[in-house]
C-alpha positions as CSV (number, residue, x, y, z in Angstrom):
1,M,-5.4,-2.6,40.0
2,S,-2.3,-1.4,38.0
3,D,-1.5,2.6,38.0
4,V,-2.1,2.3,34.2
5,R,-5.9,1.2,34.7
6,E,-6.5,3.3,37.5
7,R,-5.5,6.8,35.0
8,I,-7.6,5.0,32.6
9,E,-10.7,4.8,35.5
10,K,-9.9,8.5,36.6
11,A,-10.1,10.0,32.6
12,G,-13.3,7.5,32.0
13,D,-16.1,9.8,31.7
14,F,-13.8,12.3,30.1
15,L,-13.3,9.3,27.2
16,A,-16.9,8.3,27.1
17,G,-18.4,12.0,26.3
18,S,-15.6,12.5,23.7
19,A,-16.5,10.3,21.9
20,P,-19.3,12.0,19.4
21,D,-16.5,15.2,18.9
22,C,-14.1,12.5,17.6
23,E,-16.5,10.8,15.6
24,R,-17.4,14.0,14.3
25,L,-14.1,15.5,13.9
26,G,-12.9,12.0,12.1
27,R,-10.2,11.6,14.0
28,L,-9.1,11.5,17.7
29,T,-9.7,15.2,19.0
30,D,-6.0,16.5,20.5
31,E,-7.4,16.1,24.1
32,V,-8.4,12.8,23.3
33,A,-4.9,11.8,22.1
34,D,-3.2,13.8,24.9
35,K,-5.7,11.8,28.0
36,L,-4.1,8.4,26.2
37,R,-0.3,9.7,26.5
38,W,-1.3,10.2,30.1
39,T,-2.8,7.4,31.0
40,G,0.5,5.8,30.6
41,A,-0.9,2.9,27.9
42,T,0.2,3.2,25.1
43,R,4.1,3.4,26.5
44,M,3.2,0.1,28.4
45,L,4.5,-2.5,25.8
46,Q,7.8,0.3,25.8
47,P,11.5,-0.8,27.0
48,R,11.9,0.6,30.3
49,E,15.4,2.6,29.0
50,F,12.8,4.8,27.0
51,G,10.1,5.5,29.6
52,G,7.9,2.1,28.7
53,E,6.5,-0.4,31.5
54,E,7.8,-3.6,29.6
55,A,4.1,-4.6,31.1
56,H,3.1,-8.2,30.5
57,P,0.4,-8.5,27.6
58,V,-2.3,-8.9,29.7
59,E,-2.0,-5.6,31.5
60,W,-1.6,-4.2,28.5
61,F,-4.6,-5.6,26.8
62,E,-6.7,-5.1,29.6
63,A,-5.8,-1.7,29.4
64,V,-7.1,-1.4,25.8
65,L,-10.5,-3.3,26.8
66,D,-11.1,-0.4,29.8
67,I,-10.3,2.5,27.1
68,G,-12.4,0.9,24.6
69,S,-15.2,0.1,26.6
70,R,-15.7,3.6,26.8
71,N,-14.5,5.1,23.5
72,G,-14.5,3.0,21.0
73,S,-12.3,4.6,18.9
74,A,-10.1,5.5,21.3
75,G,-9.8,2.3,22.2
76,W,-9.0,1.4,18.6
77,V,-6.4,4.0,18.5
78,A,-4.5,2.5,21.7
79,S,-4.0,-0.8,20.8
80,V,-2.7,-0.3,17.4
81,V,-0.5,2.3,18.1
82,G,-0.2,1.2,21.7
83,V,1.3,-2.0,20.1
84,H,3.9,-0.5,17.6
85,P,6.4,0.1,20.8
86,W,6.6,-3.5,20.9
87,E,8.0,-4.4,17.6
88,M,10.1,-1.5,17.8
89,A,11.9,-2.8,21.1
90,Q,13.3,-5.4,19.1
91,C,14.4,-2.9,16.2
92,D,18.0,-2.1,16.0
93,H,18.8,0.6,18.7
94,S,19.7,3.7,17.0
95,V,16.0,3.3,15.5
96,Q,15.0,3.5,18.9
97,E,17.0,6.6,19.7
98,Q,15.1,7.9,16.2
99,V,11.8,7.2,17.7
100,W,12.1,7.9,21.3
101,G,15.5,9.3,22.0
102,E,13.6,13.3,22.6
103,N,10.3,12.3,23.1
104,Q,9.1,9.4,24.5
105,D,5.7,9.4,24.2
106,T,6.6,9.4,19.9
107,W,3.4,7.5,19.0
108,I,4.0,5.5,15.8
109,A,1.7,4.5,13.0
110,S,1.2,1.8,10.8
111,P,-0.4,-0.4,8.5
112,Y,1.1,-3.6,7.6
113,A,-0.7,-4.9,4.6
114,P,2.5,-5.8,2.1
115,L,1.6,-3.1,-0.4
116,G,4.6,-1.2,-1.0
117,R,7.5,-2.3,-2.9
118,A,11.0,-1.4,-2.1
119,R,14.2,-1.8,-4.5
120,P,17.3,-2.3,-3.6
121,E,19.6,0.8,-3.5
122,G,23.3,1.2,-2.1
123,D,23.1,-0.1,1.7
124,G,19.0,0.2,1.7
125,Y,16.1,-0.1,-0.2
126,V,13.8,2.9,-2.0
127,L,10.4,2.3,-0.9
128,S,7.0,3.6,-2.9
129,G,3.3,2.7,-2.4
130,R,0.3,3.6,-0.9
131,W,-2.0,2.3,2.0
132,S,-5.0,2.4,3.6
133,F,-6.1,1.9,7.8
134,S,-3.4,4.0,9.0
135,S,-5.4,4.4,12.6
136,G,-4.4,7.0,14.3
137,T,-2.0,8.3,12.4
138,D,-2.9,12.3,12.7
139,H,-1.3,11.7,16.3
140,C,2.2,9.7,15.3
141,E,5.7,11.3,14.2
142,W,7.3,8.0,12.7
143,I,5.4,4.6,10.8
144,F,5.4,1.2,9.9
145,L,4.8,0.1,6.5
146,G,4.5,-3.1,4.9
147,G,6.3,-3.8,1.3
148,L,7.6,-6.6,-0.5
149,V,11.3,-6.5,-1.5
150,T,12.0,-6.8,-4.9
151,D,15.2,-7.0,-7.7
152,A,16.4,-3.8,-9.2
153,H,13.8,-4.2,-11.9
154,G,10.8,-4.2,-9.3
155,A,10.0,-8.1,-10.0
156,V,9.5,-9.9,-6.5
157,A,10.6,-13.5,-6.7
158,D,8.5,-14.7,-4.1
159,P,5.7,-13.2,-1.8
160,A,6.2,-15.2,1.2
161,T,9.3,-14.2,1.9
162,A,9.7,-10.7,0.7
163,V,7.6,-8.9,3.5
164,R,8.6,-6.4,5.3
165,H,8.0,-3.3,8.0
166,F,9.4,-0.4,6.7
167,V,10.6,2.6,9.2
168,L,9.7,6.1,8.4
169,P,9.7,9.5,10.0
170,R,6.4,11.8,9.1
171,S,8.6,14.1,6.9
172,D,9.1,11.0,4.1
173,Y,5.5,10.4,3.9
174,T,2.0,12.2,3.1
175,I,-1.3,11.6,4.9
176,V,-4.2,12.0,2.1
177,A,-6.4,14.5,4.2
178,D,-10.1,13.4,2.9
179,S,-9.4,9.9,2.3
180,W,-11.2,8.7,5.8
181,Q,-15.1,8.7,4.8
182,V,-17.0,5.9,6.6
183,I,-20.0,4.8,8.5
184,G,-18.2,3.1,11.9
185,L,-15.1,3.5,13.8
186,E,-14.7,7.4,12.2
187,G,-12.8,8.8,15.1
188,T,-10.1,6.7,14.7
189,G,-9.0,9.1,11.6
190,S,-7.4,5.5,9.3
191,K,-6.2,7.9,6.7
192,D,-4.6,6.8,3.6
193,I,-0.7,7.1,3.6
194,V,1.2,7.6,0.4
195,V,5.5,7.0,0.2
196,K,7.2,8.5,-3.4
197,D,10.8,7.1,-3.6
198,A,11.5,7.3,0.0
199,Y,15.0,6.0,0.9
200,I,14.9,3.7,3.7
201,P,18.5,2.8,5.4
202,A,19.1,-1.3,6.5
203,E,18.4,-0.8,10.0
204,R,14.9,0.9,9.2
205,V,13.7,-2.5,7.6
206,V,12.5,-5.2,10.1
207,N,11.6,-8.9,8.6
208,P,8.6,-9.6,11.2
209,D,9.2,-13.5,11.5
210,L,12.9,-12.4,13.0
211,L,11.8,-10.3,15.9
212,P,13.0,-13.2,18.4
213,E,15.8,-13.4,17.3
214,A,16.2,-9.5,16.8
215,A,15.0,-8.9,20.6
216,M,17.8,-11.6,22.0
217,R,20.2,-10.0,19.8
218,L,19.7,-6.9,21.5
219,G,20.0,-8.4,25.2
220,R,16.2,-8.0,25.8
221,T,15.1,-10.9,27.8
222,N,11.7,-10.2,29.1
223,P,9.5,-12.8,27.7
224,L,7.2,-10.2,26.6
225,Y,10.0,-9.8,23.4
226,R,9.2,-13.4,22.6
227,M,5.3,-13.3,21.7
228,P,5.0,-14.0,18.2
229,F,3.5,-10.9,16.2
230,A,1.0,-12.4,14.7
231,I,-0.4,-12.8,18.4
232,M,0.5,-9.8,19.5
233,F,-1.1,-7.6,16.6
234,S,-3.8,-9.9,16.1
235,G,-4.3,-9.5,19.8
236,A,-4.7,-5.5,19.3
237,I,-7.2,-6.0,16.7
238,T,-9.3,-8.5,19.4
239,A,-9.0,-6.2,22.1
240,G,-10.1,-3.6,20.3
241,S,-13.5,-5.6,18.8
242,L,-14.4,-7.1,22.5
243,A,-13.7,-3.5,23.9
244,I,-16.1,-2.2,21.4
245,A,-18.6,-5.0,22.6
246,E,-18.5,-4.5,26.1
247,G,-19.1,-0.7,25.3
248,A,-22.5,-2.0,23.6
249,L,-23.6,-4.3,26.3
250,A,-23.5,-0.9,28.9
251,A,-24.8,1.1,26.4
252,F,-27.8,-1.4,25.8
253,V,-28.1,-1.8,29.8
254,D,-28.5,2.2,30.3
255,L,-30.9,2.5,27.1
256,T,-32.8,-0.4,28.5
257,R,-33.3,1.5,32.2
258,E,-34.8,4.1,30.8
259,R,-36.8,2.9,28.1
260,V,-40.8,2.2,28.6
261,D,-42.7,0.5,25.3
262,A,-45.8,1.9,23.9
263,R,-48.0,1.0,26.7
264,G,-45.8,2.3,29.4
265,A,-43.9,-0.8,30.1
266,A,-40.7,-0.5,31.5
267,A,-37.9,-2.4,29.1
268,A,-36.2,-3.4,31.8
269,R,-39.3,-6.1,33.1
270,N,-39.3,-7.6,29.1
271,P,-38.7,-11.2,29.7
272,H,-37.5,-11.1,26.0
273,H,-35.1,-8.2,26.6
274,L,-33.6,-9.6,29.9
275,A,-32.9,-13.4,27.5
276,A,-30.9,-11.7,25.4
277,L,-29.4,-9.6,27.6
278,G,-28.2,-12.2,29.9
279,A,-26.9,-14.8,26.8
280,A,-25.1,-11.4,24.9
281,S,-23.6,-10.9,28.7
282,A,-22.3,-13.9,28.7
283,D,-21.0,-14.4,25.3
284,I,-18.6,-11.5,25.5
285,A,-17.7,-12.1,29.1
286,A,-16.6,-15.8,28.1
287,G,-14.9,-14.2,24.6
288,R,-12.9,-11.6,27.0
289,L,-12.0,-14.5,29.3
290,Q,-10.6,-16.8,26.6
291,F,-8.8,-13.9,25.2
292,L,-6.5,-13.1,28.0
293,N,-6.4,-16.9,28.9
294,D,-4.9,-17.4,25.5
295,I,-2.6,-14.9,25.6
296,N,-1.4,-15.8,29.6
297,R,-0.4,-19.0,27.8
298,V,1.2,-17.9,25.1
299,H,3.3,-16.1,27.7
300,Q,3.8,-18.5,29.9
301,V,5.4,-20.7,27.3
302,A,7.4,-18.1,25.9
303,E,8.6,-17.5,29.6
304,A,9.5,-20.9,30.1
305,G,11.5,-20.8,27.1
306,H,9.9,-23.7,25.0
307,E,9.1,-23.5,21.4
308,L,5.6,-21.3,20.2
309,T,4.4,-23.9,18.0
310,P,2.1,-23.4,15.1
311,S,-0.3,-25.5,16.4
312,L,-0.1,-23.3,19.7
313,R,-0.4,-20.1,17.7
314,L,-3.2,-21.4,15.2
315,E,-5.4,-22.3,18.2
316,V,-4.6,-19.3,19.8
317,R,-6.1,-17.4,16.3
318,R,-9.2,-19.4,16.2
319,N,-9.9,-18.2,19.8
320,Q,-9.3,-15.0,18.3
321,V,-11.5,-14.5,15.6
322,R,-13.8,-16.8,17.4
323,S,-14.4,-14.2,20.8
324,V,-15.1,-11.5,18.3
325,R,-17.8,-13.1,16.1
326,R,-19.5,-14.4,19.3
327,A,-19.3,-10.6,20.3
328,V,-20.5,-9.3,17.0
329,D,-23.6,-11.8,17.2
330,A,-24.4,-11.3,20.8
331,V,-24.5,-7.1,20.0
332,D,-26.3,-7.7,16.7
333,N,-29.1,-9.5,18.9
334,L,-29.1,-6.9,21.5
335,F,-29.7,-4.6,18.6
336,L,-32.8,-6.2,17.5
337,H,-34.1,-5.4,20.8
338,G,-33.0,-2.0,21.2
339,G,-36.6,-0.3,20.1
340,G,-36.3,2.4,17.4
341,G,-35.1,5.1,20.0
342,S,-31.1,3.0,19.6
343,L,-31.3,4.2,16.3
344,R,-31.1,7.7,17.0
345,R,-27.2,9.3,16.2
346,D,-27.4,10.9,20.0
347,Q,-28.0,7.2,21.4
348,R,-24.2,5.7,22.0
349,F,-25.7,2.4,21.3
350,Q,-26.1,3.0,18.0
351,R,-22.2,4.1,17.3
352,C,-21.0,1.2,19.2
353,W,-23.0,-1.4,17.0
354,R,-21.7,0.6,13.7
355,D,-18.3,0.6,15.3
356,L,-18.0,-3.0,15.9
357,H,-19.2,-3.7,12.4
358,A,-16.5,-1.6,10.9
359,A,-14.0,-3.8,13.2
360,M,-15.1,-7.1,11.4
361,N,-14.0,-5.5,8.1
362,H,-10.3,-5.7,9.7
363,V,-8.4,-8.5,8.4
364,N,-7.4,-10.0,11.3
365,N,-11.1,-10.6,12.1
366,A,-11.8,-12.6,8.8
367,A,-12.4,-16.3,10.4
368,E,-13.1,-18.1,7.7
369,L,-9.6,-18.4,6.7
370,T,-8.4,-19.2,10.0
371,Y,-10.7,-21.6,11.1
372,E,-9.5,-23.4,7.9
373,G,-6.0,-22.9,8.9
374,Y,-6.4,-24.6,12.4
375,G,-8.4,-27.6,11.0
376,L,-5.9,-28.0,8.4
377,D,-3.2,-28.2,11.0
378,L,-4.8,-30.4,12.8
379,F,-5.3,-33.0,10.3
380,G,-1.5,-33.0,9.5
381,L,-2.1,-30.9,6.3
382,P,0.3,-27.8,5.4
383,V,-1.5,-24.5,6.5
384,P,-2.3,-21.9,3.4
385,A,0.3,-19.0,3.4
386,G,-2.3,-16.3,3.8
387,V,-3.1,-17.6,7.4
388,R,-1.7,-15.2,10.3
389,Y,-0.7,-16.6,12.7
């Protein structure tokens, strides 16, 4: 077990006990954010020159699973915030210095949805827009924002080739304070972001399709930085989701261990509950195993310097969305066997159930479009532009 996972284990009770506080606050508490920084989980993909580990991606995803199985919102933020150093490591070195030069524990937020519009001006762009779902944003000092490059008149010639990620400091954007009013993943504080005519120099503009080339230009030889963006960021969402399912399974076991029915019979002896538990635990474990195995497969291809083919990437994405869907179905079946007591606000199980369904609404967990892309590629047909792989 890595040092990071050992620290997560030590912080486990604290993380679990703080989940209700994060939910009530509508974001991670300062103490939880500080504890995540202490574990080192959010620096695992960061370059060594800036205090990171450049860890194998499987090790990082395991750390996210460890955190999220104890506190779903903390795991979600750790996954989203924790993947951003991987992209920042492939940005211009001067930008990395701006972000981490004074504080290597500086967090970077997102979202990547291309909702902004950026018109050329001088050597850079002027960006404006509004974005939703900026997880952990209150604890971040920089942000990646997705947008489309326009011409001088604001027109987008080809959305498929105009997508860029823009890197902004906290002074250039506004967090909309009351914009995160939701029924699940409340503790993530995934608030809206507003930008009005912020100038972005060219060095802080990233083409996500060219990240491997950028890594090579910077001399980064670690295969970690040859992993595809769609696999890494969607993997962060997969890990955050599966972690919540693992937490739900543990919560169901704890609930069932103490529960008796109206006749005084122990729920732990009920054959229907045991059947649901057996099936759910197998499905959730299978999803975790398949997910981590796929990440390892892609890393091995990257390490060997071979092509990461569209077919491989689509297969991995197929497995990611399917593993989450199986986990949700498994937890739903457990919820049907949880009894009325599981509905109480002081029960961890209901929070996990709500958080998991909230996670399912993330675009990277949308299964049908991914299945369509996988099937079309299998039959040698064009893959729609909206498929993330």
